[in-house]
N, C-alpha and C positions, 0 to 999 in steps of 0.2 A: 274390478277396479278396487284398489286399496284405499283406505281412508286418507292416506297421505298423498295420493296421486291427484294432481290438479284437474279440475273439470273446466273445459272450455265453455264459457257462456257468452263471451263477447258483448256483455251488457244486455243479453236477452234472457228473460225469465223462461228458461227451457221447460221447466215443469208446467208452468201455466200455458205455454204454447202447445205442448203435447196434450195437456188436459183439454184445452179448447178444441183441438183437432179431434180427439176422441168423442167429446160431447157433441160436436156438430155432425160427426159421422152417425151418431145415434139419433139425432134430431135434425135431419137435413133442412127442414123448413126454417129453422132458426138461422141458417146460414145465408138467407136472402136479405141483403142490405140495399138501402137506397141512400146514395150520397148526394149532397146538395151544395151548390154554389150560386150565390146571388150577385149579379154584376149590374152596376149602374154606370151609365155614361157620365163623364165629368165635363169634358170639352175636347174638341178636336178628336184625336184618336185615343185619348186617355180614358181609362175605365178604372173602376174600383170594385174589386170582388171581395165578398165576405163569405167566409165558411164558418158555420157555427154548429149546425145540428145535422143529424142523420138518423136513419132508422135501421134497426137490425135486432136480431134475437127476439123478435116479436114485439118490440117497443121502440119509442122515440128516445134518442140520446142527444146530449150536448157535449161538445168538446169542453175541456176544462177552461178554454179561453176562446174568444172569437178571433179568428185569423183573417187578416185583411191584406190584399195584394193589389198593387197598382200595375196596370198594363198600359203600354203606350207603344209608339213607334219611334225610331231614332230620327235625329235631325236630318239625316240624308233623305228621309221621306217627307220633309217639310213638317215634321211633328216636333213635339217638345222633349221627347226622350225622358219621360218621368218614370219609366219602368221598362221591364223586358217586354218584348213583343209576345203575342199569344203563341206563336210557333216556338219561341224559346221556352215558354212554360211547358210545352209538350216534351222538349228535350229534358228539362228538369224532372218532369214526372217520370219519364222513362228511366233516367239515371237513378232517381230516388227509389223507385220500385225495385229495380234490379239489385241495387245495393242493400236495401232492407231485406229482400229475400235472401241474398247471399249471406248476410249476417245471421238470419234465422236458421238457415239450412246448415251453415257451418257450426253454429252452437248446438243444434240438434244432433249433429254427427260427432260432436266433441272435438272439432277442429278449431284451434286457436287462430285468430286473425290479429296481425300486428299493424297492418296498413291496408286500406282499400281506397282507391281513387279511380274515378272514371271520367273520361272525357267523351262527350257525345256531340257529334257534329251532324248537321242536316243540310242538304243542298236543295235550294229552291230557285227556280227560274221565275222571276217576277213577270215575265211576259204573260203567263197564265192568269195570275191574280189581277193584273192590270187590263185584262181583256184584249191584249195585243196579239194573242195567238190561241186558237182553239186546239192546237196540237200540243200544248204544254199544260200539264196538270197544275192545279192551283196549289197543291200541297207539296210536301217533301218528295223529291225524286229518289232520294236515298238517305239513310241515316246510318252512321257508323258509331259503334260504341267500342271504346278501348278501355280495358281494365288494367290497373296495376294492383295486384293483390299479393300481399306478403303474409306468411303465417307458417303453419306446421309443415306442409308437404305440397310441393308445386303441383303434382298430378291431382291430389285431392282437391286443391284449390280450383283447378280447371274444372273438375267435376261439379263442384259447388256452383260455380258460375253458370255452367250449363243447366243444372237443375233449377237455378234461379230463373234463367231465361224461359225454361219450360213452364214454370209456375207463375210467371209475372203477369198480373192483370193488365198493366199498361203495355207491356210488349204485345199481348194479345190484342188489345184495343188498336194499337198502331199497325199491326201486321194483318189484321183481319177486319173486314168491313163490319161496322156496327150500325144497325138501323138507328136513325136519328129522326125524330119528328119535331116539327116546329109549329107552334100555335102562336097566333098573333091577336092581341087585344088592342086594336088601334082605335083612336078616337079623335 
């Protein structure tokens, strides 16, 4: 590559990304992270979630700001509609993870992106959640992700999307069972 040839970075610090990848390959225990979200009930179906700190690289870290999210249910469910539903946050998480991965992978491969948009839709049959049918699952029956990606080369862009899918933590969480434990401190 000549000094005048542009480098695709898509806003990603590629040198840092690749350096972190190398460092973690050499010290795999440092790659173990714990993410946290604390949610408080407000009223009705409204909740307030705060995300502030996490652990990784062998120590505690704080985000540069505390992030707060309101969850609720829509008025058609006799709620106040003060925020997205929890299942909509799952769609957001999937889209955000796939898109961030796509940007990182494209930058690492030197592929310029000019536009990335995704639409994620999930179908849920409420008969399961409402306990009206034990034949219907409570969660999504299916999720569809549609990407509109513009940049250097259409075939390379398709490959980047596929690599992002293969490496996405949220895609893995959604498509594979994850053990979840629940502890209760009731008083």
